[in-house]
C-alpha positions in Angstrom: -26.2 -17.1 47.0 -22.6 -18.3 47.4 -23.3 -21.0 44.7 -24.6 -18.2 42.3 -21.6 -16.0 42.9 -19.2 -19.0 42.2 -21.1 -19.9 39.0 -21.1 -16.3 37.8 -17.3 -16.0 38.4 -16.7 -19.3 36.6 -18.7 -18.2 33.6 -17.0 -14.9 33.5 -13.5 -16.5 33.7 -14.4 -19.0 30.9 -15.8 -16.2 28.7 -12.7 -14.1 29.2 -10.4 -17.0 28.3 -12.4 -17.9 25.1 -12.5 -14.3 23.9 -8.8 -13.8 24.7 -7.9 -17.0 22.7 -10.2 -16.1 19.8 -8.4 -12.9 19.1 -5.6 -13.9 16.9 -3.0 -11.1 16.6 -1.9 -10.5 13.0 1.8 -9.7 12.7 2.4 -6.1 12.0 3.9 -5.4 8.6 6.8 -3.1 7.9 6.0 -0.3 5.4 8.0 -2.1 2.7 6.0 -5.3 3.4 2.8 -3.2 3.1 4.0 -1.8 -0.2 4.5 -5.3 -1.8 1.7 -6.3 -4.1 -0.4 -5.1 -7.0 -1.8 -1.5 -6.7 -4.4 -0.4 -9.1 -4.4 3.3 -10.0 -7.8 4.6 -9.1 -7.2 8.2 -10.1 -4.5 10.8 -10.9 -4.4 14.5 -10.4 -2.4 17.0 -12.5 -3.3 20.6 -13.2 -6.0 20.2 -10.6 -7.7 17.8 -13.0 -8.8 14.4 -11.7 -8.6 11.5 -14.1 -10.1 8.1 -13.2 -8.1 5.0 -13.5 -7.9 3.1 -16.8 -6.7 -0.3 -15.6 -3.1 0.9 -15.0 -1.3 -0.5 -12.0 2.0 -0.8 -10.2 3.2 -4.2 -9.0 5.8 -3.9 -6.2 7.8 -7.1 -5.7 9.5 -8.3 -2.5 13.0 -6.9 -2.0 15.9 -9.2 -2.4 19.2 -7.6 -3.5 17.1 -4.9 -5.2 13.4 -3.9 -5.0 11.8 -4.4 -8.4 8.4 -3.8 -9.8 6.2 -3.7 -12.9 4.2 -0.8 -14.2 1.3 -1.4 -16.5 -0.2 1.3 -18.6 -3.9 0.5 -19.2 -4.3 3.1 -22.0 -1.5 1.8 -24.2 -1.6 -1.8 -22.9 2.2 -1.8 -22.3 4.2 -2.9 -19.3 7.6 -1.6 -18.1 9.7 -2.3 -15.1 11.3 -0.3 -12.3 13.3 -0.5 -9.2 12.3 1.3 -6.0 13.4 2.4 -2.6 11.0 3.2 0.2 12.5 5.3 3.0 12.6 3.8 6.5 10.0 6.2 7.7 7.8 5.5 4.6 7.6 9.2 3.7 9.6 9.0 0.4 9.4 6.5 -2.5 12.1 6.7 -5.1 11.1 4.9 -8.4 13.7 4.4 -11.1 12.0 3.7 -14.4 14.0 1.0 -16.3 12.1 1.0 -19.6 10.2 3.3 -22.0 7.2 1.0 -21.9 4.4 1.2 -19.3 3.9 4.3 -17.2 6.2 7.3 -16.7 6.8 7.1 -13.0 10.5 7.6 -12.5 10.4 10.3 -9.8 11.0 10.8 -6.1 7.5 10.6 -4.6 6.2 11.9 -1.3 4.1 9.1 0.3 1.0 10.8 1.7 -0.8 7.6 2.6 0.3 4.0 3.0 -1.9 1.3 4.5 -2.7 -2.3 3.7 -5.2 -1.2 1.1 -4.5 2.5 0.2 -1.4 4.2 -1.3 -1.2 7.9 -2.2 1.9 9.4 -3.7 2.8 12.9 -4.9 5.6 14.6 -6.7 6.3 18.1 -8.0 6.7 18.7 -11.7 7.2 21.9 -13.7 3.5 21.8 -14.3 2.6 21.5 -10.6 1.9 18.6 -8.2 1.3 15.2 -9.8 -0.7 12.9 -7.5 -1.5 9.2 -7.9 -4.1 7.3 -5.8 -3.9 3.5 -5.7 -5.8 0.6 -4.0 -4.7 -2.9 -3.4 
């Protein structure tokens, strides 16, 4: 019985060590790091009308002295550029459109969702709320 108990404890200890070593912890990303990348617009909502994505996307680049990005309009096949600032608490995204090409996105946006794969932003216009849903 004593040999069985020792063997069981040894197997339990080895299993615990193997499982503990197998779980590699991914470094947690800051909100700005999560934002970096290409985000495809899956749908937009204006006037309570949902419109599916047309190949348009926003590309957020890593921040150096400024945070830059590219906006691509799938309907007109044009691209523009922008700068952006994401608030420290990731609730506000200010986009400054730098060209007339691409999408018209130069607003202060409320960030309603930000994860590694989903981004939802909303702004108020004279026509009501304008919402954009994006995936990475």
